[in-house]
C-alpha positions in Angstrom: 151.4 -94.5 -15.4 153.2 -95.7 -12.3 153.5 -99.4 -13.1 155.3 -100.2 -9.8 152.4 -98.7 -7.8 149.8 -100.7 -9.9 151.7 -103.9 -9.3 151.9 -103.2 -5.6 148.2 -102.6 -5.4 147.5 -105.8 -7.4 149.8 -107.9 -5.2 148.3 -106.5 -2.0 144.8 -107.4 -3.3 145.9 -110.9 -4.2 147.4 -111.3 -0.8 144.1 -110.2 0.8 142.2 -112.7 -1.3 144.4 -115.4 -0.3 144.0 -114.5 3.4 140.3 -114.4 3.1 140.3 -117.8 1.4 142.4 -119.3 4.2 140.1 -117.7 6.9 137.0 -119.2 5.1 138.7 -122.5 4.8 139.3 -122.5 8.6 135.7 -121.5 9.4 134.4 -124.2 7.1 136.7 -126.8 8.7 135.6 -125.6 12.2 131.9 -126.0 11.4 132.5 -129.5 10.2 134.6 -130.4 13.2 132.2 -128.9 15.8 129.4 -130.9 14.2 131.4 -134.1 14.1 133.0 -133.9 17.6 130.9 -131.2 19.4 132.6 -128.1 20.9 134.1 -129.7 24.1 135.8 -132.5 22.2 137.2 -130.3 19.4 140.9 -129.3 19.4 142.5 -126.8 17.2 144.5 -129.6 15.8 141.4 -131.3 14.6 140.3 -128.1 12.7 143.8 -127.6 11.3 143.9 -131.2 9.9 140.5 -130.8 8.3 141.5 -127.4 6.8 144.9 -128.9 5.7 146.9 -126.1 7.4 149.1 -125.9 10.4 147.7 -125.1 13.9 149.9 -122.0 14.0 148.2 -120.7 10.9 144.8 -120.7 12.6 146.1 -118.5 15.4 147.0 -115.9 12.8 143.2 -115.4 12.3 141.7 -116.5 15.6 142.8 -116.1 19.2 141.6 -119.5 20.4 138.8 -122.1 19.9 136.2 -120.0 21.6 136.9 -117.1 19.3 136.6 -119.3 16.3 133.4 -120.8 17.6 131.6 -117.5 18.1 132.9 -116.3 14.7 131.0 -119.1 12.9 128.1 -119.0 15.4 127.6 -115.3 16.4 125.0 -114.2 19.0 123.0 -112.7 16.2 122.5 -116.0 14.7 121.1 -117.5 18.0 118.8 -114.4 18.5 117.2 -114.9 15.0 116.4 -118.5 15.9 115.1 -117.5 19.3 112.8 -114.7 17.9 111.4 -116.8 15.1 110.4 -119.7 17.4 108.8 -117.3 19.9 106.5 -115.9 17.2 105.5 -118.8 15.0 103.3 -120.9 17.3 101.1 -118.0 18.6 100.6 -117.0 14.9 99.5 -120.7 14.0 97.3 -120.8 17.1 95.5 -117.5 16.2 95.0 -118.7 12.6 93.4 -121.9 14.0 91.1 -120.2 16.4 89.9 -117.9 13.6 88.8 -121.0 11.8 91.5 -120.8 9.1 91.5 -124.5 8.3 94.2 -124.4 5.7 97.2 -124.1 8.1 99.3 -125.8 5.5 99.7 -122.5 3.9 102.0 -121.7 6.8 104.4 -124.5 5.7 107.7 -123.1 4.5 108.3 -122.6 0.9 111.0 -124.4 -1.1 113.1 -121.4 -0.7 112.7 -121.3 3.0 113.6 -125.1 3.3 116.6 -124.6 1.0 117.7 -121.7 3.3 117.4 -123.9 6.3 119.4 -126.7 4.7 122.1 -124.2 3.9 122.6 -123.4 7.5 121.7 -126.9 8.9 125.2 -127.5 10.3 125.2 -124.3 12.4 121.7 -125.0 13.6 122.6 -128.6 14.7 125.8 -127.3 16.5 123.7 -124.7 18.2 121.1 -127.1 19.5 122.9 -130.4 19.9 126.7 -129.9 20.1 127.3 -126.5 22.0 127.9 -127.8 25.5 130.7 -125.7 27.1 129.5 -122.5 25.2 127.1 -119.8 26.2 124.7 -121.6 24.0 124.5 -124.9 25.9 121.2 -123.9 27.5 119.8 -122.2 24.4 117.5 -125.1 23.5 116.0 -125.1 27.1 115.6 -121.3 26.9 113.8 -121.4 23.6 111.5 -124.3 24.6 110.6 -122.4 27.8 110.1 -119.1 25.9 107.9 -120.8 23.3 105.8 -122.5 26.0 105.3 -119.3 27.9 104.4 -117.4 24.8 101.8 -120.1 24.0 100.4 -120.2 27.5 100.0 -116.4 27.6 98.2 -116.5 24.2 95.8 -119.1 25.4 95.1 -117.2 28.6 94.4 -114.2 26.5 91.7 -116.2 24.7 90.5 -117.8 28.0 91.6 -121.2 26.9 94.2 -122.2 29.5 92.5 -121.2 32.7 91.2 -124.8 33.5 94.5 -126.4 34.0 97.7 -124.4 33.4 100.0 -127.1 34.7 98.6 -129.8 32.5 98.5 -127.5 29.4 102.1 -126.3 30.0 103.4 -129.9 30.3 101.6 -130.9 27.2 102.8 -128.0 25.2 106.4 -128.6 26.3 106.2 -132.2 25.3 104.8 -131.4 21.9 107.4 -128.5 21.2 110.3 -130.7 22.4 109.2 -133.5 20.0 108.7 -131.1 17.2 112.2 -129.6 17.5 113.7 -133.2 17.7 111.9 -134.2 14.5 113.2 -131.1 12.7 116.8 -131.6 14.0 116.7 -135.2 13.0 115.8 -134.2 9.5 119.0 -132.1 9.3 121.3 -134.8 10.6 123.3 -137.3 8.6 124.5 -137.4 5.0 122.1 -137.4 2.1 121.8 -135.7 -1.3 120.1 -132.4 -1.7 116.7 -133.8 -3.0 116.6 -136.4 -0.3 117.3 -133.8 2.4 114.7 -131.4 1.0 112.0 -134.1 1.0 112.9 -135.2 4.6 112.9 -131.6 5.9 109.5 -131.0 4.2 108.1 -134.2 5.7 109.3 -133.1 9.2 107.4 -129.8 8.8 104.2 -131.6 7.6 104.5 -134.1 10.5 105.0 -131.3 13.0 102.1 -129.3 11.7 99.8 -132.3 12.0 101.0 -132.7 15.7 100.5 -129.1 16.4 96.9 -129.2 14.9 96.2 -132.1 17.3 97.4 -130.0 20.1 95.2 -127.1 19.0 92.3 -129.3 19.0 92.9 -130.2 22.8 92.6 -126.4 23.5 89.0 -126.1 22.4 87.6 -129.4 23.7 
């Protein structure tokens, strides 16, 4: 056995593991810092201090703050949120119009709530603290996309012909409020059980508000 070769392989793997750990530490510190200070107010020195490494060490792994930001918040992450929010409300509306009274079955499971909590910091940064990035208008884009999807769905069922402008405004107001309630449930420090209960309540509250909106359609 070539012990020298084996030791070199082991040492190389250990070095790589260490590099991966440092990179992950930088990314975790970046997420916490972007959430605390927002993108525009964050400096690499803030992230370095939170990660307990030198600023120069960060530049070994990331070209600049922008590169680091889009590493922890890639476009694919934003696209998933955009796609989900575009589909969910027409699905609920269709269920309501088909007299499926138990819309509560569309509430997220404990697993879905836990999954959301696990990414809550990224979600908050994306929607509230991303000014100065390509995502700074994402909230408005998603709100507009959701409203337009809903209006088109209502027109398909001949429920929005009477007053498109009024319905659009009401839909936007309701959707804006629903997103704010959900984001508020993800803000601040609390233990896991408290967070889970608050997030669950936000979904229940938003569903009640959406059902009220749906009743307006069929008056």
